[in-house]
PyMOL Python script that loads the backbone (N, CA, C, O; Angstrom):
from pymol import cmd

cmd.read_pdbstr("""\
ATOM      1  N   UNK A   1     -10.329 -12.597 -32.499  1.00  0.00           N
ATOM      2  CA  UNK A   1     -11.560 -12.249 -32.022  1.00  0.00           C
ATOM      3  C   UNK A   1     -11.430 -10.750 -31.687  1.00  0.00           C
ATOM      4  O   UNK A   1     -10.503 -10.381 -30.967  1.00  0.00           O
ATOM      5  N   UNK A   2     -12.278  -9.918 -32.156  1.00  0.00           N
ATOM      6  CA  UNK A   2     -12.131  -8.493 -31.878  1.00  0.00           C
ATOM      7  C   UNK A   2     -12.882  -8.291 -30.503  1.00  0.00           C
ATOM      8  O   UNK A   2     -13.462  -9.227 -29.953  1.00  0.00           O
ATOM      9  N   UNK A   3     -12.837  -7.042 -29.993  1.00  0.00           N
ATOM     10  CA  UNK A   3     -13.456  -6.753 -28.643  1.00  0.00           C
ATOM     11  C   UNK A   3     -15.032  -6.881 -28.819  1.00  0.00           C
ATOM     12  O   UNK A   3     -15.638  -7.421 -27.894  1.00  0.00           O
ATOM     13  N   UNK A   4     -15.700  -6.466 -29.844  1.00  0.00           N
ATOM     14  CA  UNK A   4     -17.132  -6.712 -29.925  1.00  0.00           C
ATOM     15  C   UNK A   4     -17.560  -8.197 -29.950  1.00  0.00           C
ATOM     16  O   UNK A   4     -18.494  -8.640 -29.281  1.00  0.00           O
ATOM     17  N   UNK A   5     -16.731  -8.976 -30.849  1.00  0.00           N
ATOM     18  CA  UNK A   5     -17.000 -10.445 -30.585  1.00  0.00           C
ATOM     19  C   UNK A   5     -16.807 -11.117 -29.290  1.00  0.00           C
ATOM     20  O   UNK A   5     -17.492 -12.045 -28.861  1.00  0.00           O
ATOM     21  N   UNK A   6     -15.879 -10.596 -28.754  1.00  0.00           N
ATOM     22  CA  UNK A   6     -15.541 -11.188 -27.362  1.00  0.00           C
ATOM     23  C   UNK A   6     -16.647 -10.719 -26.314  1.00  0.00           C
ATOM     24  O   UNK A   6     -17.049 -11.461 -25.419  1.00  0.00           O
ATOM     25  N   UNK A   7     -17.097  -9.430 -26.509  1.00  0.00           N
ATOM     26  CA  UNK A   7     -18.080  -9.094 -25.604  1.00  0.00           C
ATOM     27  C   UNK A   7     -19.413  -9.879 -25.770  1.00  0.00           C
ATOM     28  O   UNK A   7     -20.045 -10.371 -24.835  1.00  0.00           O
ATOM     29  N   UNK A   8     -19.746  -9.927 -27.055  1.00  0.00           N
ATOM     30  CA  UNK A   8     -21.091 -10.761 -27.307  1.00  0.00           C
ATOM     31  C   UNK A   8     -20.955 -12.258 -26.791  1.00  0.00           C
ATOM     32  O   UNK A   8     -21.854 -12.828 -26.172  1.00  0.00           O
ATOM     33  N   UNK A   9     -19.708 -12.843 -27.120  1.00  0.00           N
ATOM     34  CA  UNK A   9     -19.484 -14.175 -26.749  1.00  0.00           C
ATOM     35  C   UNK A   9     -19.620 -14.300 -25.111  1.00  0.00           C
ATOM     36  O   UNK A   9     -20.149 -15.277 -24.581  1.00  0.00           O
ATOM     37  N   UNK A  10     -19.102 -13.243 -24.412  1.00  0.00           N
ATOM     38  CA  UNK A  10     -19.159 -13.311 -22.872  1.00  0.00           C
ATOM     39  C   UNK A  10     -20.695 -13.144 -22.514  1.00  0.00           C
ATOM     40  O   UNK A  10     -21.195 -13.855 -21.643  1.00  0.00           O
ATOM     41  N   UNK A  11     -21.422 -12.210 -23.187  1.00  0.00           N
ATOM     42  CA  UNK A  11     -22.851 -12.065 -22.756  1.00  0.00           C
ATOM     43  C   UNK A  11     -23.580 -13.410 -23.158  1.00  0.00           C
ATOM     44  O   UNK A  11     -24.382 -13.843 -22.330  1.00  0.00           O
ATOM     45  N   UNK A  12     -23.407 -14.087 -24.271  1.00  0.00           N
ATOM     46  CA  UNK A  12     -24.027 -15.213 -24.740  1.00  0.00           C
ATOM     47  C   UNK A  12     -23.693 -16.442 -23.649  1.00  0.00           C
ATOM     48  O   UNK A  12     -24.544 -17.282 -23.358  1.00  0.00           O
ATOM     49  N   UNK A  13     -22.525 -16.437 -23.160  1.00  0.00           N
ATOM     50  CA  UNK A  13     -22.097 -17.427 -22.097  1.00  0.00           C
ATOM     51  C   UNK A  13     -22.977 -17.330 -20.803  1.00  0.00           C
ATOM     52  O   UNK A  13     -23.533 -18.298 -20.285  1.00  0.00           O
ATOM     53  N   UNK A  14     -23.035 -16.039 -20.347  1.00  0.00           N
ATOM     54  CA  UNK A  14     -23.817 -15.845 -19.197  1.00  0.00           C
ATOM     55  C   UNK A  14     -25.313 -16.152 -19.300  1.00  0.00           C
ATOM     56  O   UNK A  14     -25.956 -16.812 -18.483  1.00  0.00           O
ATOM     57  N   UNK A  15     -25.752 -15.612 -20.353  1.00  0.00           N
ATOM     58  CA  UNK A  15     -27.312 -15.895 -20.609  1.00  0.00           C
ATOM     59  C   UNK A  15     -27.502 -17.298 -20.745  1.00  0.00           C
ATOM     60  O   UNK A  15     -28.448 -17.811 -20.147  1.00  0.00           O
ATOM     61  N   UNK A  16     -26.638 -18.092 -21.538  1.00  0.00           N
ATOM     62  CA  UNK A  16     -26.825 -19.474 -21.722  1.00  0.00           C
ATOM     63  C   UNK A  16     -26.856 -20.164 -20.348  1.00  0.00           C
ATOM     64  O   UNK A  16     -27.746 -20.966 -20.061  1.00  0.00           O
ATOM     65  N   UNK A  17     -25.964 -19.867 -19.593  1.00  0.00           N
ATOM     66  CA  UNK A  17     -26.107 -20.458 -18.171  1.00  0.00           C
ATOM     67  C   UNK A  17     -27.329 -20.229 -17.440  1.00  0.00           C
ATOM     68  O   UNK A  17     -27.691 -21.011 -16.561  1.00  0.00           O
ATOM     69  N   UNK A  18     -28.081 -19.049 -17.802  1.00  0.00           N
ATOM     70  CA  UNK A  18     -29.409 -18.804 -17.045  1.00  0.00           C
ATOM     71  C   UNK A  18     -30.540 -19.395 -17.784  1.00  0.00           C
ATOM     72  O   UNK A  18     -31.675 -19.280 -17.321  1.00  0.00           O
ATOM     73  N   UNK A  19     -30.315 -20.061 -18.975  1.00  0.00           N
ATOM     74  CA  UNK A  19     -31.224 -20.758 -19.620  1.00  0.00           C
ATOM     75  C   UNK A  19     -31.860 -19.851 -20.740  1.00  0.00           C
ATOM     76  O   UNK A  19     -32.874 -20.272 -21.298  1.00  0.00           O
ATOM     77  N   UNK A  20     -31.377 -18.739 -21.074  1.00  0.00           N
ATOM     78  CA  UNK A  20     -31.760 -17.940 -22.120  1.00  0.00           C
ATOM     79  C   UNK A  20     -30.826 -18.038 -23.464  1.00  0.00           C
ATOM     80  O   UNK A  20     -29.692 -18.516 -23.435  1.00  0.00           O
ATOM     81  N   UNK A  21     -31.434 -17.539 -24.609  1.00  0.00           N
ATOM     82  CA  UNK A  21     -30.700 -17.627 -25.774  1.00  0.00           C
ATOM     83  C   UNK A  21     -30.865 -16.163 -26.363  1.00  0.00           C
ATOM     84  O   UNK A  21     -31.954 -15.592 -26.323  1.00  0.00           O
ATOM     85  N   UNK A  22     -29.787 -15.612 -26.884  1.00  0.00           N
ATOM     86  CA  UNK A  22     -29.905 -14.282 -27.474  1.00  0.00           C
ATOM     87  C   UNK A  22     -29.946 -14.374 -29.036  1.00  0.00           C
ATOM     88  O   UNK A  22     -29.184 -15.175 -29.576  1.00  0.00           O
ATOM     89  N   UNK A  23     -30.745 -13.645 -29.761  1.00  0.00           N
ATOM     90  CA  UNK A  23     -30.654 -13.449 -31.104  1.00  0.00           C
ATOM     91  C   UNK A  23     -30.248 -12.130 -31.422  1.00  0.00           C
ATOM     92  O   UNK A  23     -31.048 -11.215 -31.223  1.00  0.00           O
ATOM     93  N   UNK A  24     -29.070 -11.882 -31.910  1.00  0.00           N
ATOM     94  CA  UNK A  24     -28.455 -10.690 -32.238  1.00  0.00           C
ATOM     95  C   UNK A  24     -28.670 -10.035 -33.585  1.00  0.00           C
ATOM     96  O   UNK A  24     -28.316 -10.626 -34.606  1.00  0.00           O
ATOM     97  N   UNK A  25     -29.200  -8.908 -33.630  1.00  0.00           N
ATOM     98  CA  UNK A  25     -29.283  -8.103 -34.802  1.00  0.00           C
ATOM     99  C   UNK A  25     -28.314  -7.085 -34.814  1.00  0.00           C
ATOM    100  O   UNK A  25     -28.342  -6.171 -33.990  1.00  0.00           O
ATOM    101  N   UNK A  26     -27.307  -7.196 -35.847  1.00  0.00           N
ATOM    102  CA  UNK A  26     -26.244  -6.046 -35.954  1.00  0.00           C
ATOM    103  C   UNK A  26     -26.684  -5.051 -36.908  1.00  0.00           C
ATOM    104  O   UNK A  26     -26.879  -5.320 -38.094  1.00  0.00           O
ATOM    105  N   UNK A  27     -26.856  -3.801 -36.354  1.00  0.00           N
ATOM    106  CA  UNK A  27     -27.301  -2.617 -37.153  1.00  0.00           C
ATOM    107  C   UNK A  27     -26.162  -2.101 -37.938  1.00  0.00           C
ATOM    108  O   UNK A  27     -26.320  -1.679 -39.084  1.00  0.00           O
ATOM    109  N   UNK A  28     -24.997  -2.126 -37.335  1.00  0.00           N
ATOM    110  CA  UNK A  28     -23.704  -1.639 -38.090  1.00  0.00           C
ATOM    111  C   UNK A  28     -22.629  -2.215 -37.313  1.00  0.00           C
ATOM    112  O   UNK A  28     -22.744  -2.456 -36.111  1.00  0.00           O
ATOM    113  N   UNK A  29     -21.460  -2.464 -38.070  1.00  0.00           N
ATOM    114  CA  UNK A  29     -20.294  -2.737 -37.401  1.00  0.00           C
ATOM    115  C   UNK A  29     -19.385  -1.599 -36.906  1.00  0.00           C
ATOM    116  O   UNK A  29     -19.206  -0.581 -37.575  1.00  0.00           O
ATOM    117  N   UNK A  30     -18.924  -1.773 -35.929  1.00  0.00           N
ATOM    118  CA  UNK A  30     -17.918  -0.707 -35.229  1.00  0.00           C
ATOM    119  C   UNK A  30     -16.817  -1.155 -34.467  1.00  0.00           C
ATOM    120  O   UNK A  30     -16.960  -2.205 -33.841  1.00  0.00           O
ATOM    121  N   UNK A  31     -15.794  -0.576 -34.410  1.00  0.00           N
ATOM    122  CA  UNK A  31     -14.673  -0.956 -33.678  1.00  0.00           C
ATOM    123  C   UNK A  31     -14.773  -0.181 -32.388  1.00  0.00           C
ATOM    124  O   UNK A  31     -15.189   0.977 -32.425  1.00  0.00           O
ATOM    125  N   UNK A  32     -14.402  -0.769 -31.197  1.00  0.00           N
ATOM    126  CA  UNK A  32     -14.429  -0.075 -29.891  1.00  0.00           C
ATOM    127  C   UNK A  32     -12.942  -0.080 -29.511  1.00  0.00           C
ATOM    128  O   UNK A  32     -12.245  -1.092 -29.585  1.00  0.00           O
ATOM    129  N   UNK A  33     -12.481   1.181 -29.078  1.00  0.00           N
ATOM    130  CA  UNK A  33     -11.189   1.266 -28.648  1.00  0.00           C
ATOM    131  C   UNK A  33     -10.939   0.523 -27.226  1.00  0.00           C
ATOM    132  O   UNK A  33     -11.705   0.661 -26.272  1.00  0.00           O
ATOM    133  N   UNK A  34      -9.780  -0.275 -27.205  1.00  0.00           N
ATOM    134  CA  UNK A  34      -9.535  -0.795 -25.862  1.00  0.00           C
ATOM    135  C   UNK A  34      -9.127   0.345 -24.740  1.00  0.00           C
ATOM    136  O   UNK A  34      -9.081   0.107 -23.533  1.00  0.00           O
ATOM    137  N   UNK A  35      -8.874   1.472 -25.271  1.00  0.00           N
ATOM    138  CA  UNK A  35      -8.499   2.591 -24.287  1.00  0.00           C
ATOM    139  C   UNK A  35      -9.798   2.954 -23.496  1.00  0.00           C
ATOM    140  O   UNK A  35      -9.675   3.749 -22.564  1.00  0.00           O
ATOM    141  N   UNK A  36     -10.875   2.507 -23.748  1.00  0.00           N
ATOM    142  CA  UNK A  36     -12.096   2.825 -23.156  1.00  0.00           C
ATOM    143  C   UNK A  36     -12.760   1.758 -22.242  1.00  0.00           C
ATOM    144  O   UNK A  36     -13.946   1.844 -21.923  1.00  0.00           O
ATOM    145  N   UNK A  37     -11.956   0.760 -21.837  1.00  0.00           N
ATOM    146  CA  UNK A  37     -12.422  -0.203 -20.822  1.00  0.00           C
ATOM    147  C   UNK A  37     -11.905  -1.576 -21.192  1.00  0.00           C
ATOM    148  O   UNK A  37     -11.239  -1.800 -22.202  1.00  0.00           O
ATOM    149  N   UNK A  38     -12.280  -2.515 -20.255  1.00  0.00           N
ATOM    150  CA  UNK A  38     -11.627  -3.888 -20.400  1.00  0.00           C
ATOM    151  C   UNK A  38     -12.880  -4.785 -20.130  1.00  0.00           C
ATOM    152  O   UNK A  38     -13.743  -4.414 -19.334  1.00  0.00           O
ATOM    153  N   UNK A  39     -12.960  -5.885 -20.756  1.00  0.00           N
ATOM    154  CA  UNK A  39     -14.009  -6.919 -20.627  1.00  0.00           C
ATOM    155  C   UNK A  39     -13.842  -7.506 -19.303  1.00  0.00           C
ATOM    156  O   UNK A  39     -12.727  -7.685 -18.813  1.00  0.00           O
ATOM    157  N   UNK A  40     -15.003  -7.830 -18.675  1.00  0.00           N
ATOM    158  CA  UNK A  40     -15.046  -8.230 -17.301  1.00  0.00           C
ATOM    159  C   UNK A  40     -13.970  -9.510 -16.913  1.00  0.00           C
ATOM    160  O   UNK A  40     -13.296  -9.501 -15.882  1.00  0.00           O
ATOM    161  N   UNK A  41     -13.940 -10.435 -17.767  1.00  0.00           N
ATOM    162  CA  UNK A  41     -13.158 -11.637 -17.441  1.00  0.00           C
ATOM    163  C   UNK A  41     -11.566 -11.222 -17.581  1.00  0.00           C
ATOM    164  O   UNK A  41     -10.672 -11.906 -17.084  1.00  0.00           O
ATOM    165  N   UNK A  42     -11.331  -9.988 -18.337  1.00  0.00           N
ATOM    166  CA  UNK A  42      -9.908  -9.647 -18.525  1.00  0.00           C
ATOM    167  C   UNK A  42      -9.514  -8.674 -17.421  1.00  0.00           C
ATOM    168  O   UNK A  42      -8.359  -8.253 -17.349  1.00  0.00           O
ATOM    169  N   UNK A  43     -10.391  -8.341 -16.627  1.00  0.00           N
ATOM    170  CA  UNK A  43     -10.093  -7.207 -15.444  1.00  0.00           C
ATOM    171  C   UNK A  43      -9.119  -7.762 -14.305  1.00  0.00           C
ATOM    172  O   UNK A  43      -9.151  -8.964 -14.041  1.00  0.00           O
ATOM    173  N   UNK A  44      -8.355  -7.003 -13.708  1.00  0.00           N
ATOM    174  CA  UNK A  44      -7.585  -7.463 -12.527  1.00  0.00           C
ATOM    175  C   UNK A  44      -8.591  -7.653 -11.366  1.00  0.00           C
ATOM    176  O   UNK A  44      -9.672  -7.064 -11.332  1.00  0.00           O
ATOM    177  N   UNK A  45      -8.218  -8.400 -10.545  1.00  0.00           N
ATOM    178  CA  UNK A  45      -9.044  -8.616  -9.210  1.00  0.00           C
ATOM    179  C   UNK A  45      -9.155  -7.362  -8.535  1.00  0.00           C
ATOM    180  O   UNK A  45     -10.234  -7.016  -8.054  1.00  0.00           O
ATOM    181  N   UNK A  46      -8.009  -6.569  -8.451  1.00  0.00           N
ATOM    182  CA  UNK A  46      -8.078  -5.286  -7.777  1.00  0.00           C
ATOM    183  C   UNK A  46      -9.093  -4.376  -8.348  1.00  0.00           C
ATOM    184  O   UNK A  46      -9.749  -3.666  -7.585  1.00  0.00           O
ATOM    185  N   UNK A  47      -9.296  -4.333  -9.745  1.00  0.00           N
ATOM    186  CA  UNK A  47     -10.292  -3.394 -10.386  1.00  0.00           C
ATOM    187  C   UNK A  47     -11.763  -3.803  -9.998  1.00  0.00           C
ATOM    188  O   UNK A  47     -12.654  -3.001  -9.717  1.00  0.00           O
ATOM    189  N   UNK A  48     -11.885  -5.257 -10.029  1.00  0.00           N
ATOM    190  CA  UNK A  48     -13.377  -5.841  -9.438  1.00  0.00           C
ATOM    191  C   UNK A  48     -13.537  -5.324  -8.118  1.00  0.00           C
ATOM    192  O   UNK A  48     -14.606  -4.753  -7.903  1.00  0.00           O
ATOM    193  N   UNK A  49     -12.655  -5.404  -7.126  1.00  0.00           N
ATOM    194  CA  UNK A  49     -12.832  -4.870  -5.705  1.00  0.00           C
ATOM    195  C   UNK A  49     -13.022  -3.365  -5.599  1.00  0.00           C
ATOM    196  O   UNK A  49     -13.833  -2.924  -4.784  1.00  0.00           O
ATOM    197  N   UNK A  50     -12.262  -2.492  -6.441  1.00  0.00           N
ATOM    198  CA  UNK A  50     -12.332  -1.179  -6.247  1.00  0.00           C
ATOM    199  C   UNK A  50     -13.507  -0.647  -6.927  1.00  0.00           C
ATOM    200  O   UNK A  50     -14.082   0.299  -6.388  1.00  0.00           O
ATOM    201  N   UNK A  51     -13.942  -1.102  -8.004  1.00  0.00           N
ATOM    202  CA  UNK A  51     -15.026  -0.636  -8.920  1.00  0.00           C
ATOM    203  C   UNK A  51     -16.221  -1.425  -9.090  1.00  0.00           C
ATOM    204  O   UNK A  51     -17.120  -1.064  -9.850  1.00  0.00           O
ATOM    205  N   UNK A  52     -16.268  -2.505  -8.403  1.00  0.00           N
ATOM    206  CA  UNK A  52     -17.352  -3.623  -8.746  1.00  0.00           C
ATOM    207  C   UNK A  52     -18.506  -3.459  -7.797  1.00  0.00           C
ATOM    208  O   UNK A  52     -18.400  -2.766  -6.785  1.00  0.00           O
ATOM    209  N   UNK A  53     -19.588  -4.084  -8.114  1.00  0.00           N
ATOM    210  CA  UNK A  53     -20.644  -4.214  -7.412  1.00  0.00           C
ATOM    211  C   UNK A  53     -20.901  -5.647  -6.885  1.00  0.00           C
ATOM    212  O   UNK A  53     -20.715  -6.614  -7.623  1.00  0.00           O
ATOM    213  N   UNK A  54     -21.356  -5.791  -5.529  1.00  0.00           N
ATOM    214  CA  UNK A  54     -21.556  -6.993  -4.927  1.00  0.00           C
ATOM    215  C   UNK A  54     -23.162  -7.223  -4.854  1.00  0.00           C
ATOM    216  O   UNK A  54     -23.856  -6.431  -4.218  1.00  0.00           O
ATOM    217  N   UNK A  55     -23.707  -8.302  -5.510  1.00  0.00           N
ATOM    218  CA  UNK A  55     -25.133  -8.624  -5.545  1.00  0.00           C
ATOM    219  C   UNK A  55     -25.322  -9.453  -4.187  1.00  0.00           C
ATOM    220  O   UNK A  55     -24.859 -10.592  -4.125  1.00  0.00           O
ATOM    221  N   UNK A  56     -25.931  -8.945  -3.211  1.00  0.00           N
ATOM    222  CA  UNK A  56     -25.911  -9.755  -2.067  1.00  0.00           C
ATOM    223  C   UNK A  56     -27.378  -9.942  -1.456  1.00  0.00           C
ATOM    224  O   UNK A  56     -28.194  -9.033  -1.301  1.00  0.00           O
ATOM    225  N   UNK A  57     -27.557 -11.265  -1.145  1.00  0.00           N
ATOM    226  CA  UNK A  57     -28.956 -11.537  -0.749  1.00  0.00           C
ATOM    227  C   UNK A  57     -28.947 -11.562   0.877  1.00  0.00           C
ATOM    228  O   UNK A  57     -28.666 -12.579   1.511  1.00  0.00           O
ATOM    229  N   UNK A  58     -29.267 -10.394   1.437  1.00  0.00           N
ATOM    230  CA  UNK A  58     -28.927 -10.184   2.843  1.00  0.00           C
ATOM    231  C   UNK A  58     -29.880 -11.261   3.734  1.00  0.00           C
ATOM    232  O   UNK A  58     -31.034 -11.458   3.354  1.00  0.00           O
ATOM    233  N   UNK A  59     -29.412 -11.881   4.811  1.00  0.00           N
ATOM    234  CA  UNK A  59     -30.221 -12.697   5.511  1.00  0.00           C
ATOM    235  C   UNK A  59     -30.979 -11.855   6.518  1.00  0.00           C
ATOM    236  O   UNK A  59     -30.569 -10.715   6.735  1.00  0.00           O
ATOM    237  N   UNK A  60     -32.044 -12.312   7.151  1.00  0.00           N
ATOM    238  CA  UNK A  60     -32.730 -11.646   8.162  1.00  0.00           C
ATOM    239  C   UNK A  60     -31.700 -11.367   9.388  1.00  0.00           C
ATOM    240  O   UNK A  60     -30.811 -12.176   9.652  1.00  0.00           O
ATOM    241  N   UNK A  61     -31.867 -10.287  10.041  1.00  0.00           N
ATOM    242  CA  UNK A  61     -31.044 -10.131  11.196  1.00  0.00           C
ATOM    243  C   UNK A  61     -30.319  -8.932  11.089  1.00  0.00           C
ATOM    244  O   UNK A  61     -30.828  -7.878  11.471  1.00  0.00           O
ATOM    245  N   UNK A  62     -29.128  -8.977  10.587  1.00  0.00           N
ATOM    246  CA  UNK A  62     -28.253  -7.659  10.423  1.00  0.00           C
ATOM    247  C   UNK A  62     -28.976  -6.597   9.696  1.00  0.00           C
ATOM    248  O   UNK A  62     -29.908  -6.825   8.925  1.00  0.00           O
ATOM    249  N   UNK A  63     -28.500  -5.407   9.978  1.00  0.00           N
ATOM    250  CA  UNK A  63     -29.161  -4.359   9.249  1.00  0.00           C
ATOM    251  C   UNK A  63     -28.269  -4.072   7.964  1.00  0.00           C
ATOM    252  O   UNK A  63     -27.210  -4.680   7.810  1.00  0.00           O
ATOM    253  N   UNK A  64     -28.730  -3.114   7.028  1.00  0.00           N
ATOM    254  CA  UNK A  64     -28.037  -2.901   5.730  1.00  0.00           C
ATOM    255  C   UNK A  64     -26.793  -2.166   6.157  1.00  0.00           C
ATOM    256  O   UNK A  64     -25.772  -2.428   5.522  1.00  0.00           O
ATOM    257  N   UNK A  65     -26.718  -1.270   7.150  1.00  0.00           N
ATOM    258  CA  UNK A  65     -25.553  -0.674   7.393  1.00  0.00           C
ATOM    259  C   UNK A  65     -24.527  -1.606   8.090  1.00  0.00           C
ATOM    260  O   UNK A  65     -23.322  -1.373   7.991  1.00  0.00           O
ATOM    261  N   UNK A  66     -25.018  -2.692   8.817  1.00  0.00           N
ATOM    262  CA  UNK A  66     -24.063  -3.723   9.443  1.00  0.00           C
ATOM    263  C   UNK A  66     -23.336  -4.534   8.373  1.00  0.00           C
ATOM    264  O   UNK A  66     -22.145  -4.810   8.513  1.00  0.00           O
ATOM    265  N   UNK A  67     -24.056  -4.929   7.282  1.00  0.00           N
ATOM    266  CA  UNK A  67     -23.629  -5.557   6.221  1.00  0.00           C
ATOM    267  C   UNK A  67     -22.695  -4.776   5.484  1.00  0.00           C
ATOM    268  O   UNK A  67     -21.658  -5.344   5.143  1.00  0.00           O
ATOM    269  N   UNK A  68     -22.879  -3.453   5.138  1.00  0.00           N
ATOM    270  CA  UNK A  68     -21.910  -2.657   4.433  1.00  0.00           C
ATOM    271  C   UNK A  68     -20.539  -2.544   5.288  1.00  0.00           C
ATOM    272  O   UNK A  68     -19.452  -2.532   4.711  1.00  0.00           O
ATOM    273  N   UNK A  69     -20.654  -2.459   6.741  1.00  0.00           N
ATOM    274  CA  UNK A  69     -19.423  -2.453   7.528  1.00  0.00           C
ATOM    275  C   UNK A  69     -18.688  -3.575   7.326  1.00  0.00           C
ATOM    276  O   UNK A  69     -17.469  -3.525   7.164  1.00  0.00           O
ATOM    277  N   UNK A  70     -19.435  -4.774   7.318  1.00  0.00           N
ATOM    278  CA  UNK A  70     -18.679  -6.125   7.024  1.00  0.00           C
ATOM    279  C   UNK A  70     -17.877  -6.327   5.907  1.00  0.00           C
ATOM    280  O   UNK A  70     -16.748  -6.818   5.918  1.00  0.00           O
ATOM    281  N   UNK A  71     -18.626  -5.852   4.745  1.00  0.00           N
ATOM    282  CA  UNK A  71     -18.058  -5.713   3.398  1.00  0.00           C
ATOM    283  C   UNK A  71     -16.822  -5.078   3.362  1.00  0.00           C
ATOM    284  O   UNK A  71     -15.833  -5.578   2.826  1.00  0.00           O
ATOM    285  N   UNK A  72     -16.846  -3.567   4.129  1.00  0.00           N
ATOM    286  CA  UNK A  72     -15.722  -2.865   4.077  1.00  0.00           C
ATOM    287  C   UNK A  72     -14.597  -3.381   4.724  1.00  0.00           C
ATOM    288  O   UNK A  72     -13.485  -3.160   4.244  1.00  0.00           O
ATOM    289  N   UNK A  73     -14.749  -4.139   5.905  1.00  0.00           N
ATOM    290  CA  UNK A  73     -13.722  -4.766   6.683  1.00  0.00           C
ATOM    291  C   UNK A  73     -13.123  -5.911   5.898  1.00  0.00           C
ATOM    292  O   UNK A  73     -11.898  -6.015   5.830  1.00  0.00           O
ATOM    293  N   UNK A  74     -13.985  -6.838   5.259  1.00  0.00           N
ATOM    294  CA  UNK A  74     -13.503  -7.848   4.631  1.00  0.00           C
ATOM    295  C   UNK A  74     -12.677  -7.474   3.434  1.00  0.00           C
ATOM    296  O   UNK A  74     -11.734  -8.205   3.133  1.00  0.00           O
ATOM    297  N   UNK A  75     -12.932  -6.455   2.760  1.00  0.00           N
ATOM    298  CA  UNK A  75     -12.157  -6.091   1.575  1.00  0.00           C
ATOM    299  C   UNK A  75     -11.202  -4.915   1.854  1.00  0.00           C
ATOM    300  O   UNK A  75     -10.527  -4.407   0.958  1.00  0.00           O
ATOM    301  N   UNK A  76     -11.174  -4.499   3.160  1.00  0.00           N
ATOM    302  CA  UNK A  76     -10.142  -3.315   3.478  1.00  0.00           C
ATOM    303  C   UNK A  76     -10.490  -1.999   2.595  1.00  0.00           C
ATOM    304  O   UNK A  76      -9.637  -1.349   1.992  1.00  0.00           O
ATOM    305  N   UNK A  77     -11.764  -1.735   2.613  1.00  0.00           N
ATOM    306  CA  UNK A  77     -12.268  -0.549   1.881  1.00  0.00           C
ATOM    307  C   UNK A  77     -12.533   0.601   2.815  1.00  0.00           C
ATOM    308  O   UNK A  77     -12.918   0.428   3.971  1.00  0.00           O
ATOM    309  N   UNK A  78     -12.293   1.888   2.227  1.00  0.00           N
ATOM    310  CA  UNK A  78     -12.522   2.976   2.859  1.00  0.00           C
ATOM    311  C   UNK A  78     -14.015   3.563   2.705  1.00  0.00           C
ATOM    312  O   UNK A  78     -14.605   4.205   3.574  1.00  0.00           O
ATOM    313  N   UNK A  79     -14.502   3.230   1.463  1.00  0.00           N
ATOM    314  CA  UNK A  79     -15.837   3.604   1.037  1.00  0.00           C
ATOM    315  C   UNK A  79     -16.543   2.414   0.579  1.00  0.00           C
ATOM    316  O   UNK A  79     -15.956   1.601  -0.136  1.00  0.00           O
ATOM    317  N   UNK A  80     -17.824   2.236   0.953  1.00  0.00           N
ATOM    318  CA  UNK A  80     -18.702   1.383   0.405  1.00  0.00           C
ATOM    319  C   UNK A  80     -20.205   1.780   0.902  1.00  0.00           C
ATOM    320  O   UNK A  80     -20.410   2.432   1.925  1.00  0.00           O
ATOM    321  N   UNK A  81     -21.113   1.349   0.130  1.00  0.00           N
ATOM    322  CA  UNK A  81     -22.527   1.679   0.379  1.00  0.00           C
ATOM    323  C   UNK A  81     -23.520   0.790  -0.161  1.00  0.00           C
ATOM    324  O   UNK A  81     -23.131  -0.137  -0.871  1.00  0.00           O
ATOM    325  N   UNK A  82     -24.700   0.932   0.062  1.00  0.00           N
ATOM    326  CA  UNK A  82     -25.729   0.102  -0.651  1.00  0.00           C
ATOM    327  C   UNK A  82     -26.761   0.977  -1.555  1.00  0.00           C
ATOM    328  O   UNK A  82     -27.114   2.093  -1.173  1.00  0.00           O
ATOM    329  N   UNK A  83     -27.146   0.508  -2.564  1.00  0.00           N
ATOM    330  CA  UNK A  83     -27.979   1.086  -3.409  1.00  0.00           C
ATOM    331  C   UNK A  83     -29.490   0.559  -3.377  1.00  0.00           C
ATOM    332  O   UNK A  83     -29.991  -0.213  -4.195  1.00  0.00           O
ATOM    333  N   UNK A  84     -30.125   1.146  -2.241  1.00  0.00           N
ATOM    334  CA  UNK A  84     -31.545   0.585  -2.105  1.00  0.00           C
ATOM    335  C   UNK A  84     -31.617  -0.217  -0.799  1.00  0.00           C
ATOM    336  O   UNK A  84     -30.633  -0.321  -0.067  1.00  0.00           O
ATOM    337  N   UNK A  85     -32.693  -0.730  -0.545  1.00  0.00           N
ATOM    338  CA  UNK A  85     -33.035  -1.503   0.693  1.00  0.00           C
ATOM    339  C   UNK A  85     -32.366  -2.941   0.340  1.00  0.00           C
ATOM    340  O   UNK A  85     -32.331  -3.455  -0.779  1.00  0.00           O
ATOM    341  N   UNK A  86     -31.801  -3.516   1.642  1.00  0.00           N
ATOM    342  CA  UNK A  86     -31.443  -4.609   1.677  1.00  0.00           C
ATOM    343  C   UNK A  86     -32.191  -5.490   2.550  1.00  0.00           C
ATOM    344  O   UNK A  86     -31.656  -6.494   3.021  1.00  0.00           O
ATOM    345  N   UNK A  87     -33.562  -5.138   2.833  1.00  0.00           N
ATOM    346  CA  UNK A  87     -34.387  -5.827   3.701  1.00  0.00           C
ATOM    347  C   UNK A  87     -34.822  -7.187   3.124  1.00  0.00           C
ATOM    348  O   UNK A  87     -34.999  -7.254   1.908  1.00  0.00           O
ATOM    349  N   UNK A  88     -34.995  -8.191   3.831  1.00  0.00           N
ATOM    350  CA  UNK A  88     -35.218  -9.647   3.340  1.00  0.00           C
ATOM    351  C   UNK A  88     -36.649  -9.663   2.589  1.00  0.00           C
ATOM    352  O   UNK A  88     -36.861 -10.382   1.612  1.00  0.00           O
ATOM    353  N   UNK A  89     -37.511  -8.879   3.094  1.00  0.00           N
ATOM    354  CA  UNK A  89     -38.909  -9.004   2.444  1.00  0.00           C
ATOM    355  C   UNK A  89     -39.114  -7.994   1.428  1.00  0.00           C
ATOM    356  O   UNK A  89     -40.177  -7.949   0.809  1.00  0.00           O
TER     357      UNK A  89
END
""", "prot")
cmd.dss("prot")
cmd.show_as("cartoon", "prot")
cmd.util.cbc("prot")
cmd.orient("prot")
């Protein structure tokens, strides 16, 4: 299975779990060089931690800055931030 097929299979697996079905239209075949990235399930855990995104449903109470501080402490990170508001409403 080449990189494109692996990628489409991964996307199909995720969307099927969410109750969706993808119909793929292939415009042209192309090879993607593995020098330009790795599929998510083949990445090292350290890469997910260093370059990943945490989708967080913040509970009421702590501020966005407090939650970022907790994440930094839990994963021993020097840098972390939030993209947008984390307010519950």
